[in-house]
MOPAC internal coordinates of N, CA, C and O (Angstrom, degrees):
PM7 1SCF
backbone

  N    0.0000 0     0.00 0     0.00 0    0    0    0
  C    1.4194 1     0.00 0     0.00 0    1    0    0
  C    1.5719 1   112.07 1     0.00 0    2    1    0
  O    1.2310 1   122.02 1   -54.17 1    3    2    1
  N    1.2486 1   113.74 1   125.83 1    3    2    1
  C    1.5004 1   116.42 1   174.80 1    5    3    2
  C    1.5417 1   108.40 1  -125.97 1    6    5    3
  O    1.2310 1   122.80 1   -45.21 1    7    6    5
  N    1.3225 1   112.24 1   134.79 1    7    6    5
  C    1.4550 1   121.54 1   177.37 1    9    7    6
  C    1.5358 1   109.32 1  -111.90 1   10    9    7
  O    1.2310 1   120.83 1   -23.62 1   11   10    9
  N    1.2970 1   116.01 1   156.38 1   11   10    9
  C    1.4683 1   121.14 1   178.58 1   13   11   10
  C    1.5040 1   104.83 1  -108.87 1   14   13   11
  O    1.2310 1   121.18 1   -39.08 1   15   14   13
  N    1.3177 1   115.35 1   140.92 1   15   14   13
  C    1.4825 1   120.11 1   175.70 1   17   15   14
  C    1.5098 1   107.82 1  -108.36 1   18   17   15
  O    1.2310 1   121.05 1   -55.70 1   19   18   17
  N    1.3690 1   115.60 1   124.30 1   19   18   17
  C    1.4356 1   120.53 1   178.12 1   21   19   18
  C    1.5111 1   107.78 1  -112.00 1   22   21   19
  O    1.2310 1   119.99 1   -32.01 1   23   22   21
  N    1.3156 1   117.61 1   147.99 1   23   22   21
  C    1.4687 1   123.91 1   175.78 1   25   23   22
  C    1.5161 1   106.09 1  -102.55 1   26   25   23
  O    1.2310 1   119.99 1   -60.72 1   27   26   25
  N    1.3431 1   117.63 1   119.28 1   27   26   25
  C    1.4705 1   120.50 1   174.22 1   29   27   26
  C    1.4876 1   109.53 1   -84.97 1   30   29   27
  O    1.2310 1   120.69 1   -59.82 1   31   30   29
  N    1.3828 1   116.29 1   120.18 1   31   30   29
  C    1.4465 1   123.91 1  -174.75 1   33   31   30
  C    1.5362 1   110.76 1    51.55 1   34   33   31
  O    1.2310 1   118.49 1    37.98 1   35   34   33
  N    1.2860 1   120.48 1  -142.02 1   35   34   33
  C    1.5256 1   117.35 1  -172.48 1   37   35   34
  C    1.5517 1   111.09 1  -123.17 1   38   37   35
  O    1.2310 1   121.01 1  -170.09 1   39   38   37
  N    1.3250 1   115.67 1     9.91 1   39   38   37
  C    1.4934 1   119.69 1  -175.23 1   41   39   38
  C    1.5345 1   111.37 1   -56.19 1   42   41   39
  O    1.2310 1   120.56 1   130.35 1   43   42   41
  N    1.3171 1   116.54 1   -49.65 1   43   42   41
  C    1.4902 1   121.19 1  -175.97 1   45   43   42
  C    1.5310 1   110.24 1   -64.74 1   46   45   43
  O    1.2310 1   121.56 1   133.65 1   47   46   45
  N    1.3818 1   114.63 1   -46.35 1   47   46   45
  C    1.4913 1   118.63 1  -179.33 1   49   47   46
  C    1.5338 1   114.23 1   -56.91 1   50   49   47
  O    1.2310 1   122.51 1   136.32 1   51   50   49
  N    1.3008 1   112.79 1   -43.68 1   51   50   49
  C    1.4722 1   119.49 1   178.83 1   53   51   50
  C    1.5196 1   110.30 1   -60.15 1   54   53   51
  O    1.2310 1   120.35 1   134.79 1   55   54   53
  N    1.3542 1   116.93 1   -45.21 1   55   54   53
  C    1.4239 1   122.96 1   176.96 1   57   55   54
  C    1.5254 1   110.60 1   -58.77 1   58   57   55
  O    1.2310 1   119.73 1   127.62 1   59   58   57
  N    1.3314 1   118.13 1   -52.38 1   59   58   57
  C    1.3674 1   128.03 1  -175.39 1   61   59   58
  C    1.5612 1   112.11 1   -56.13 1   62   61   59
  O    1.2310 1   121.55 1   131.46 1   63   62   61
  N    1.3068 1   114.64 1   -48.54 1   63   62   61
  C    1.4945 1   120.27 1  -177.33 1   65   63   62
  C    1.5688 1   110.50 1   -64.49 1   66   65   63
  O    1.2310 1   119.02 1   160.41 1   67   66   65
  N    1.2694 1   119.47 1   -19.59 1   67   66   65
  C    1.4843 1   118.59 1   178.17 1   69   67   66
  C    1.5760 1   113.90 1   -84.41 1   70   69   67
  O    1.2310 1   122.04 1   172.18 1   71   70   69
  N    1.3410 1   113.71 1    -7.82 1   71   70   69
  C    1.5114 1   120.00 1  -176.38 1   73   71   70
  C    1.5193 1   111.17 1   -84.84 1   74   73   71
  O    1.2310 1   120.84 1   -22.47 1   75   74   73
  N    1.3146 1   116.00 1   157.53 1   75   74   73
  C    1.4838 1   114.48 1   178.59 1   77   75   74
  C    1.5924 1   106.47 1   -84.44 1   78   77   75
  O    1.2310 1   121.74 1   -11.00 1   79   78   77
  N    1.3062 1   114.27 1   169.00 1   79   78   77
  C    1.4576 1   122.16 1  -169.69 1   81   79   78
  C    1.5594 1   110.24 1   -61.06 1   82   81   79
  O    1.2310 1   119.44 1   145.50 1   83   82   81
  N    1.3305 1   118.68 1   -34.50 1   83   82   81
  C    1.4179 1   118.20 1  -177.32 1   85   83   82
  C    1.5709 1   111.08 1   -66.73 1   86   85   83
  O    1.2310 1   121.53 1   141.57 1   87   86   85
  N    1.2808 1   114.68 1   -38.43 1   87   86   85
  C    1.5432 1   119.35 1   179.55 1   89   87   86
  C    1.5554 1   104.41 1   -72.57 1   90   89   87
  O    1.2310 1   117.23 1   141.06 1   91   90   89
  N    1.2781 1   122.88 1   -38.94 1   91   90   89
  C    1.4154 1   123.45 1  -178.36 1   93   91   90
  C    1.5172 1   109.23 1   -62.37 1   94   93   91
  O    1.2310 1   120.19 1   135.65 1   95   94   93
  N    1.3265 1   117.24 1   -44.35 1   95   94   93
  C    1.4782 1   121.72 1   177.87 1   97   95   94
  C    1.4922 1   112.44 1   -59.44 1   98   97   95
  O    1.2310 1   120.17 1   138.74 1   99   98   97
  N    1.3289 1   117.28 1   -41.26 1   99   98   97
  C    1.4427 1   119.99 1   178.79 1  101   99   98
  C    1.4980 1   112.99 1   -67.62 1  102  101   99
  O    1.2310 1   120.75 1   142.69 1  103  102  101
  N    1.3339 1   116.17 1   -37.31 1  103  102  101
  C    1.4673 1   120.31 1   174.86 1  105  103  102
  C    1.5241 1   110.60 1   -63.11 1  106  105  103
  O    1.2310 1   121.79 1   137.22 1  107  106  105
  N    1.3202 1   114.18 1   -42.78 1  107  106  105
  C    1.4747 1   116.52 1   177.95 1  109  107  106
  C    1.5735 1   113.53 1   -60.86 1  110  109  107
  O    1.2310 1   122.73 1   141.47 1  111  110  109
  N    1.3544 1   112.38 1   -38.53 1  111  110  109
  C    1.4666 1   117.27 1   176.73 1  113  111  110
  C    1.4807 1   111.64 1   -61.47 1  114  113  111
  O    1.2310 1   120.38 1   133.46 1  115  114  113
  N    1.2759 1   116.89 1   -46.54 1  115  114  113
  C    1.4880 1   126.01 1   179.66 1  117  115  114
  C    1.4885 1   108.26 1   -58.32 1  118  117  115
  O    1.2310 1   121.37 1   131.86 1  119  118  117
  N    1.3368 1   114.99 1   -48.14 1  119  118  117
  C    1.5431 1   117.51 1   179.01 1  121  119  118
  C    1.4939 1   111.90 1   -60.23 1  122  121  119
  O    1.2310 1   120.53 1   146.04 1  123  122  121
  N    1.3362 1   116.60 1   -33.96 1  123  122  121
  C    1.5223 1   121.63 1  -177.36 1  125  123  122
  C    1.5317 1   102.82 1   -67.29 1  126  125  123
  O    1.2310 1   117.04 1   129.23 1  127  126  125
  N    1.3096 1   123.24 1   -50.77 1  127  126  125
  C    1.4365 1   127.45 1   177.33 1  129  127  126
  C    1.5097 1   108.62 1   -50.07 1  130  129  127
  O    1.2310 1   120.44 1   125.74 1  131  130  129
  N    1.3197 1   116.77 1   -54.26 1  131  130  129
  C    1.5230 1   122.78 1  -173.93 1  133  131  130
  C    1.5158 1   106.36 1   -60.10 1  134  133  131
  O    1.2310 1   119.55 1   139.00 1  135  134  133
  N    1.3232 1   118.47 1   -41.00 1  135  134  133
  C    1.5486 1   120.09 1  -177.17 1  137  135  134
  C    1.5161 1   109.85 1   -67.99 1  138  137  135
  O    1.2310 1   119.01 1   141.25 1  139  138  137
  N    1.3794 1   119.50 1   -38.75 1  139  138  137
  C    1.4326 1   118.17 1  -167.02 1  141  139  138
  C    1.5456 1   119.28 1  -112.45 1  142  141  139
  O    1.2310 1   120.64 1   166.46 1  143  142  141
  N    1.3272 1   116.39 1   -13.54 1  143  142  141
  C    1.4594 1   119.49 1  -176.25 1  145  143  142
  C    1.5466 1   110.14 1   -92.06 1  146  145  143
  O    1.2310 1   121.18 1   -50.68 1  147  146  145
  N    1.3422 1   115.35 1   129.32 1  147  146  145
  C    1.4418 1   116.71 1  -179.11 1  149  147  146
  C    1.4890 1   116.66 1   -58.69 1  150  149  147
  O    1.2310 1   121.43 1   130.50 1  151  150  149
  N    1.3259 1   114.87 1   -49.50 1  151  150  149
  C    1.4400 1   120.50 1   177.19 1  153  151  150
  C    1.6136 1   110.97 1  -113.07 1  154  153  151
  O    1.2310 1   122.17 1   -81.04 1  155  154  153
  N    1.2476 1   113.45 1    98.96 1  155  154  153
  C    1.4740 1   121.12 1  -172.66 1  157  155  154
  C    1.5243 1   108.17 1   -66.97 1  158  157  155
  O    1.2310 1   119.47 1   -56.32 1  159  158  157
  N    1.3387 1   118.62 1   123.68 1  159  158  157
  C    1.4788 1   125.04 1   175.34 1  161  159  158
  C    1.5184 1   110.70 1   -49.21 1  162  161  159
  O    1.2310 1   118.85 1   -39.53 1  163  162  161
  N    1.3683 1   119.80 1   140.47 1  163  162  161
  C    1.4273 1   122.94 1   178.24 1  165  163  162
  C    1.5330 1   113.52 1   -64.71 1  166  165  163
  O    1.2310 1   122.27 1   156.62 1  167  166  165
  N    1.3728 1   113.26 1   -23.38 1  167  166  165
  C    1.4622 1   114.07 1  -179.94 1  169  167  166
  C    1.5719 1   111.19 1   -64.01 1  170  169  167
  O    1.2310 1   122.40 1   153.72 1  171  170  169
  N    1.3541 1   113.01 1   -26.28 1  171  170  169
  C    1.4874 1   118.15 1  -178.37 1  173  171  170
  C    1.5468 1   114.53 1   -94.22 1  174  173  171
  O    1.2310 1   121.86 1   147.03 1  175  174  173
  N    1.3479 1   114.04 1   -32.97 1  175  174  173
  C    1.4870 1   116.76 1  -174.31 1  177  175  174
  C    1.5108 1   108.25 1  -144.81 1  178  177  175
  O    1.2310 1   120.63 1   -51.92 1  179  178  177
  N    1.3201 1   116.40 1   128.08 1  179  178  177
  C    1.4873 1   117.99 1  -177.54 1  181  179  178
  C    1.5938 1   105.33 1  -139.06 1  182  181  179
  O    1.2310 1   123.38 1   -33.15 1  183  182  181
  N    1.3186 1   111.12 1   146.85 1  183  182  181
  C    1.4572 1   119.55 1   176.12 1  185  183  182
  C    1.5424 1   108.13 1   -76.64 1  186  185  183
  O    1.2310 1   119.19 1   -42.69 1  187  186  185
  N    1.2947 1   119.15 1   137.31 1  187  186  185
  C    1.4360 1   125.03 1  -178.03 1  189  187  186
  C    1.6024 1   102.12 1   -94.44 1  190  189  187
  O    1.2310 1   120.96 1   -63.90 1  191  190  189
  N    1.2810 1   115.77 1   116.10 1  191  190  189
  C    1.4509 1   124.58 1  -176.50 1  193  191  190
  C    1.4821 1   110.78 1   -54.94 1  194  193  191
  O    1.2310 1   119.98 1   -32.53 1  195  194  193
  N    1.3131 1   117.64 1   147.47 1  195  194  193
  C    1.4822 1   128.27 1   179.90 1  197  195  194
  C    1.5137 1   116.14 1    39.03 1  198  197  195
  O    1.2310 1   122.62 1  -128.97 1  199  198  197
  N    1.3627 1   112.58 1    51.03 1  199  198  197
  C    1.4647 1   117.84 1   177.18 1  201  199  198
  C    1.5800 1   111.66 1  -127.74 1  202  201  199
  O    1.2310 1   121.33 1  -177.52 1  203  202  201
  N    1.3120 1   115.06 1     2.48 1  203  202  201
  C    1.4543 1   118.65 1  -178.99 1  205  203  202
  C    1.4697 1   117.41 1    61.96 1  206  205  203
  O    1.2310 1   121.62 1  -130.01 1  207  206  205
  N    1.2795 1   114.51 1    49.99 1  207  206  205
  C    1.4773 1   122.17 1   171.28 1  209  207  206
  C    1.5359 1   113.73 1    98.22 1  210  209  207
  O    1.2310 1   118.19 1  -159.80 1  211  210  209
  N    1.2844 1   121.05 1    20.20 1  211  210  209
  C    1.4278 1   121.73 1   178.25 1  213  211  210
  C    1.5287 1   106.87 1   -92.34 1  214  213  211
  O    1.2310 1   121.40 1   -41.54 1  215  214  213
  N    1.3416 1   114.92 1   138.46 1  215  214  213
  C    1.4638 1   122.07 1  -179.98 1  217  215  214
  C    1.5241 1   108.62 1  -122.60 1  218  217  215
  O    1.2310 1   123.40 1   -20.48 1  219  218  217
  N    1.3579 1   111.08 1   159.52 1  219  218  217
  C    1.4602 1   117.58 1   179.91 1  221  219  218
  C    1.5769 1   107.05 1  -123.95 1  222  221  219
  O    1.2310 1   121.44 1   -57.72 1  223  222  221
  N    1.3600 1   114.85 1   122.28 1  223  222  221
  C    1.4714 1   114.30 1   172.44 1  225  223  222
  C    1.5083 1   106.62 1   -90.81 1  226  225  223
  O    1.2310 1   121.72 1   -44.80 1  227  226  225
  N    1.3155 1   114.31 1   135.20 1  227  226  225
  C    1.4800 1   120.29 1  -172.69 1  229  227  226
  C    1.4965 1   108.61 1  -111.51 1  230  229  227
  O    1.2310 1   121.85 1   -49.74 1  231  230  229
  N    1.3606 1   114.07 1   130.26 1  231  230  229
  C    1.4662 1   120.84 1   179.16 1  233  231  230
  C    1.5462 1   102.33 1  -129.87 1  234  233  231
  O    1.2310 1   123.47 1   -49.03 1  235  234  233
  N    1.4043 1   110.96 1   130.97 1  235  234  233
  C    1.4479 1   116.81 1   177.78 1  237  235  234
  C    1.5338 1   105.89 1  -126.56 1  238  237  235
  O    1.2310 1   120.60 1   -52.73 1  239  238  237
  N    1.3479 1   116.45 1   127.27 1  239  238  237
  C    1.4511 1   123.60 1   177.69 1  241  239  238
  C    1.4690 1   105.94 1  -127.44 1  242  241  239
  O    1.2310 1   119.55 1   -71.09 1  243  242  241
  N    1.3947 1   118.46 1   108.91 1  243  242  241
  C    1.4075 1   122.50 1  -177.22 1  245  243  242
  C    1.5585 1   110.34 1    54.75 1  246  245  243
  O    1.2310 1   117.91 1    56.35 1  247  246  245
  N    1.2714 1   121.59 1  -123.65 1  247  246  245
  C    1.4413 1   118.25 1   179.55 1  249  247  246
  C    1.4992 1   115.48 1   -94.64 1  250  249  247
  O    1.2310 1   121.11 1  -174.80 1  251  250  249
  N    1.3381 1   115.49 1     5.20 1  251  250  249
  C    1.4643 1   120.80 1  -177.22 1  253  251  250
  C    1.6145 1   111.52 1   -97.24 1  254  253  251
  O    1.2310 1   122.11 1   -42.21 1  255  254  253
  N    1.3033 1   113.56 1   137.79 1  255  254  253
  C    1.3888 1   117.60 1  -179.89 1  257  255  254
  C    1.5463 1   110.12 1  -120.59 1  258  257  255
  O    1.2310 1   122.97 1   -44.48 1  259  258  257
  N    1.3914 1   111.92 1   135.52 1  259  258  257
  C    1.4724 1   117.62 1   179.98 1  261  259  258
  C    1.5230 1   108.07 1  -125.60 1  262  261  259
  O    1.2310 1   121.89 1   -28.05 1  263  262  261
  N    1.3098 1   113.99 1   151.95 1  263  262  261
  C    1.4691 1   121.46 1   179.27 1  265  263  262
  C    1.5217 1   110.32 1  -130.75 1  266  265  263
  O    1.2310 1   120.97 1   -38.31 1  267  266  265
  N    1.2990 1   115.76 1   141.69 1  267  266  265
  C    1.4821 1   121.81 1   173.82 1  269  267  266
  C    1.5690 1   107.29 1  -128.50 1  270  269  267
  O    1.2310 1   120.18 1   -63.22 1  271  270  269
  N    1.3109 1   117.26 1   116.78 1  271  270  269
  C    1.4220 1   119.60 1   175.31 1  273  271  270
  C    1.4622 1   112.63 1   -74.94 1  274  273  271
  O    1.2310 1   120.93 1   -36.62 1  275  274  273
  N    1.3836 1   115.83 1   143.38 1  275  274  273
  C    1.4510 1   118.84 1  -179.56 1  277  275  274
  C    1.5343 1   108.18 1  -156.37 1  278  277  275
  O    1.2310 1   122.22 1    -3.93 1  279  278  277
  N    1.3340 1   113.34 1   176.07 1  279  278  277
  C    1.5134 1   117.39 1   172.73 1  281  279  278
  C    1.5608 1   105.21 1  -149.87 1  282  281  279
  O    1.2310 1   120.86 1   -11.76 1  283  282  281
  N    1.3058 1   115.95 1   168.24 1  283  282  281
  C    1.4293 1   124.04 1   177.18 1  285  283  282
  C    1.5153 1   105.38 1   -96.52 1  286  285  283
  O    1.2310 1   122.22 1   -32.33 1  287  286  285
  N    1.3849 1   113.36 1   147.67 1  287  286  285
  C    1.4352 1   119.18 1   173.06 1  289  287  286
  C    1.4894 1   104.30 1  -138.83 1  290  289  287
  O    1.2310 1   120.66 1   -48.95 1  291  290  289
  N    1.3154 1   116.34 1   131.05 1  291  290  289
  C    1.5037 1   124.73 1   178.62 1  293  291  290
  C    1.5293 1   106.81 1    56.08 1  294  293  291
  O    1.2310 1   116.81 1  -150.45 1  295  294  293
  N    1.2713 1   123.67 1    29.55 1  295  294  293
  C    1.4903 1   127.29 1   171.13 1  297  295  294
  C    1.4678 1   113.49 1    76.56 1  298  297  295
  O    1.2310 1   118.50 1   144.71 1  299  298  297
  N    1.2998 1   120.46 1   -35.29 1  299  298  297
  C    1.4931 1   118.05 1  -174.46 1  301  299  298
  C    1.5107 1   113.23 1  -118.43 1  302  301  299
  O    1.2310 1   119.62 1  -170.57 1  303  302  301
  N    1.3418 1   118.33 1     9.43 1  303  302  301
  C    1.3810 1   121.54 1   178.51 1  305  303  302
  C    1.5599 1   108.84 1  -112.17 1  306  305  303
  O    1.2310 1   120.69 1   -54.56 1  307  306  305
  N    1.2705 1   116.29 1   125.44 1  307  306  305
  C    1.4449 1   121.19 1   176.23 1  309  307  306
  C    1.5325 1   108.32 1  -104.16 1  310  309  307
  O    1.2310 1   119.87 1   -63.52 1  311  310  309
  N    1.3100 1   117.85 1   116.48 1  311  310  309
  C    1.4586 1   123.73 1  -176.40 1  313  311  310
  C    1.5392 1   109.74 1  -100.32 1  314  313  311
  O    1.2310 1   121.06 1   -64.03 1  315  314  313
  N    1.3275 1   115.58 1   115.97 1  315  314  313
  C    1.3925 1   119.53 1  -178.67 1  317  315  314
  C    1.5647 1   111.05 1   -89.24 1  318  317  315
  O    1.2310 1   121.65 1   -43.12 1  319  318  317
  N    1.3648 1   114.44 1   136.88 1  319  318  317
  C    1.4516 1   118.71 1   176.92 1  321  319  318
  C    1.4553 1   114.28 1  -102.25 1  322  321  319
  O    1.2310 1   119.75 1   103.25 1  323  322  321
  N    1.2870 1   118.08 1   -76.75 1  323  322  321
  C    1.4657 1   118.69 1   178.92 1  325  323  322
  C    1.5485 1   108.66 1  -149.66 1  326  325  323
  O    1.2310 1   121.78 1   -12.52 1  327  326  325
  N    1.3582 1   114.19 1   167.48 1  327  326  325
  C    1.4437 1   120.39 1  -178.21 1  329  327  326
  C    1.4690 1   109.00 1  -129.37 1  330  329  327
  O    1.2310 1   122.74 1   -19.63 1  331  330  329
  N    1.3683 1   112.35 1   160.37 1  331  330  329
  C    1.4546 1   118.06 1   173.74 1  333  331  330
  C    1.5460 1   110.93 1  -155.79 1  334  333  331
  O    1.2310 1   120.43 1   -17.19 1  335  334  333
  N    1.2829 1   116.79 1   162.81 1  335  334  333
  C    1.4789 1   120.04 1   176.81 1  337  335  334
  C    1.5105 1   106.73 1   -89.75 1  338  337  335
  O    1.2310 1   121.01 1   -55.48 1  339  338  337
  N    1.3604 1   115.67 1   124.52 1  339  338  337
  C    1.4214 1   120.11 1  -178.19 1  341  339  338
  C    1.5399 1   111.76 1   -82.29 1  342  341  339
  O    1.2310 1   118.55 1   -54.32 1  343  342  341
  N    1.3456 1   120.37 1   125.68 1  343  342  341
  C    1.3967 1   122.16 1  -175.93 1  345  343  342
  C    1.5256 1   114.81 1  -112.45 1  346  345  343
  O    1.2310 1   121.48 1   175.65 1  347  346  345
  N    1.3418 1   114.78 1    -4.35 1  347  346  345
  C    1.4910 1   119.93 1   179.52 1  349  347  346
  C    1.4900 1   109.23 1  -141.71 1  350  349  347
  O    1.2310 1   120.60 1    -7.08 1  351  350  349
  N    1.3027 1   116.45 1   172.92 1  351  350  349
  C    1.4538 1   123.62 1  -178.44 1  353  351  350
  C    1.6049 1   112.34 1   -60.52 1  354  353  351
  O    1.2310 1   123.82 1   136.71 1  355  354  353
  N    1.3626 1   110.28 1   -43.29 1  355  354  353
  C    1.4268 1   116.21 1  -174.89 1  357  355  354
  C    1.5228 1   112.22 1   -93.55 1  358  357  355
  O    1.2310 1   120.37 1   -38.78 1  359  358  357
  N    1.3297 1   116.89 1   141.22 1  359  358  357
  C    1.4679 1   117.91 1   178.01 1  361  359  358
  C    1.5468 1   107.98 1   -70.76 1  362  361  359
  O    1.2310 1   119.24 1   -50.44 1  363  362  361
  N    1.3923 1   119.05 1   129.56 1  363  362  361
  C    1.3857 1   121.57 1  -178.95 1  365  363  362
  C    1.5609 1   111.36 1   -61.30 1  366  365  363
  O    1.2310 1   123.03 1   -45.55 1  367  366  365
  N    1.3688 1   111.79 1   134.45 1  367  366  365
  C    1.4432 1   119.57 1  -179.01 1  369  367  366
  C    1.5688 1   114.62 1   -51.33 1  370  369  367
  O    1.2310 1   121.53 1   136.92 1  371  370  369
  N    1.3908 1   114.68 1   -43.08 1  371  370  369
  C    1.4198 1   118.03 1  -177.46 1  373  371  370
  C    1.5659 1   114.23 1   -66.07 1  374  373  371
  O    1.2310 1   121.46 1   153.02 1  375  374  373
  N    1.3768 1   114.80 1   -26.98 1  375  374  373
  C    1.4360 1   118.21 1   174.85 1  377  375  374
  C    1.5278 1   112.24 1   -70.69 1  378  377  375
  O    1.2310 1   122.93 1   138.91 1  379  378  377
  N    1.4119 1   111.98 1   -41.09 1  379  378  377
  C    1.4671 1   119.20 1   176.58 1  381  379  378
  C    1.5060 1   110.98 1   -63.91 1  382  381  379
  O    1.2310 1   120.71 1   134.59 1  383  382  381
  N    1.3576 1   116.26 1   -45.41 1  383  382  381
  C    1.4331 1   117.48 1  -179.63 1  385  383  382
  C    1.5665 1   113.54 1   -61.31 1  386  385  383
  O    1.2310 1   122.42 1   139.24 1  387  386  385
  N    1.3044 1   112.97 1   -40.76 1  387  386  385
  C    1.5040 1   119.92 1   175.22 1  389  387  386
  C    1.5299 1   112.07 1   -57.38 1  390  389  387
  O    1.2310 1   121.48 1   133.32 1  391  390  389
  N    1.3040 1   114.77 1   -46.68 1  391  390  389
  C    1.4947 1   121.11 1  -178.14 1  393  391  390
  C    1.5994 1   108.46 1   -63.13 1  394  393  391
  O    1.2310 1   121.01 1   137.48 1  395  394  393
  N    1.3277 1   115.67 1   -42.52 1  395  394  393
  C    1.4789 1   117.29 1  -178.25 1  397  395  394
  C    1.5120 1   109.93 1   -68.88 1  398  397  395
  O    1.2310 1   120.44 1   145.41 1  399  398  397
  N    1.3318 1   116.76 1   -34.59 1  399  398  397
  C    1.4465 1   119.39 1  -179.55 1  401  399  398
  C    1.5699 1   109.45 1   -67.51 1  402  401  399
  O    1.2310 1   120.42 1   136.38 1  403  402  401
  N    1.3327 1   116.81 1   -43.62 1  403  402  401
  C    1.4762 1   123.66 1   179.19 1  405  403  402
  C    1.5601 1   111.39 1   -63.11 1  406  405  403
  O    1.2310 1   120.90 1   140.28 1  407  406  405
  N    1.3793 1   115.88 1   -39.72 1  407  406  405
  C    1.3966 1   121.72 1   179.76 1  409  407  406
  C    1.5333 1   107.67 1   -65.14 1  410  409  407
  O    1.2310 1   118.30 1   135.35 1  411  410  409
  N    1.2691 1   120.84 1   -44.65 1  411  410  409
  C    1.4747 1   125.37 1   175.86 1  413  411  410
  C    1.4777 1   111.33 1   -59.63 1  414  413  411
  O    1.2310 1   119.52 1   133.45 1  415  414  413
  N    1.2973 1   118.53 1   -46.55 1  415  414  413
  C    1.4965 1   125.34 1   175.85 1  417  415  414
  C    1.5544 1   110.84 1   -56.89 1  418  417  415
  O    1.2310 1   121.60 1   132.40 1  419  418  417
  N    1.2660 1   114.55 1   -47.60 1  419  418  417
  C    1.5032 1   118.95 1   179.98 1  421  419  418
  C    1.4850 1   110.84 1   -59.72 1  422  421  419
  O    1.2310 1   118.48 1   130.75 1  423  422  421
  N    1.3325 1   120.51 1   -49.25 1  423  422  421
  C    1.4780 1   119.78 1  -178.49 1  425  423  422
  C    1.5137 1   110.25 1   -69.60 1  426  425  423
  O    1.2310 1   119.20 1   146.26 1  427  426  425
  N    1.3371 1   119.13 1   -33.74 1  427  426  425
  C    1.4417 1   120.30 1   179.67 1  429  427  426
  C    1.5344 1   109.20 1   -62.39 1  430  429  427
  O    1.2310 1   121.97 1   130.29 1  431  430  429
  N    1.3187 1   113.84 1   -49.71 1  431  430  429
  C    1.5458 1   120.71 1  -179.21 1  433  431  430
  C    1.5035 1   108.04 1   -56.09 1  434  433  431
  O    1.2310 1   121.08 1   133.33 1  435  434  433
  N    1.3134 1   115.53 1   -46.67 1  435  434  433
  C    1.4152 1   120.81 1  -172.82 1  437  435  434
  C    1.5226 1   110.56 1   -66.21 1  438  437  435
  O    1.2310 1   121.27 1   142.45 1  439  438  437
  N    1.3603 1   115.18 1   -37.55 1  439  438  437
  C    1.5220 1   118.27 1   175.89 1  441  439  438
  C    1.5560 1   108.65 1   -64.60 1  442  441  439
  O    1.2310 1   120.34 1   137.74 1  443  442  441
  N    1.2635 1   116.95 1   -42.26 1  443  442  441
  C    1.4974 1   119.44 1  -176.51 1  445  443  442
  C    1.4528 1   109.93 1   -58.30 1  446  445  443
  O    1.2310 1   120.94 1   135.27 1  447  446  445
  N    1.3158 1   115.80 1   -44.73 1  447  446  445
  C    1.4801 1   121.96 1  -177.35 1  449  447  446
  C    1.5332 1   112.47 1   -66.98 1  450  449  447
  O    1.2310 1   118.75 1   154.07 1  451  450  449
  N    1.2981 1   119.98 1   -25.93 1  451  450  449
  C    1.4324 1   125.65 1  -179.52 1  453  451  450
  C    1.5591 1   114.35 1   -82.67 1  454  453  451
  O    1.2310 1   122.88 1   162.73 1  455  454  453
  N    1.3212 1   112.08 1   -17.27 1  455  454  453
  C    1.5587 1   115.84 1  -176.69 1  457  455  454
  C    1.5243 1   109.44 1   -72.89 1  458  457  455
  O    1.2310 1   120.10 1   180.00 1  459  458  457

């Protein structure tokens, strides 16, 4: 099984470039798992409840936790939206709202191109 990872706009790239190399390496490792492993372990990718197909990629480096919101498109495409450093147990509502907005934008733009 191979999946493709797409970056929607530049939100994820901007986040990624601010991180230190240790975190970047871990993110790249998790992306490799997502691209190649048939059943992705839940510790790396989990469905966000009641969001209509939004997923959270989980990256843990020492005591720091990072999240990247994404969704699947056509089964084998993982579309990345944006990332953030998680500082509390609960995912901040504004981060979730931003991800849902970007997901909607992505599918709206895709639909327009197909007409």
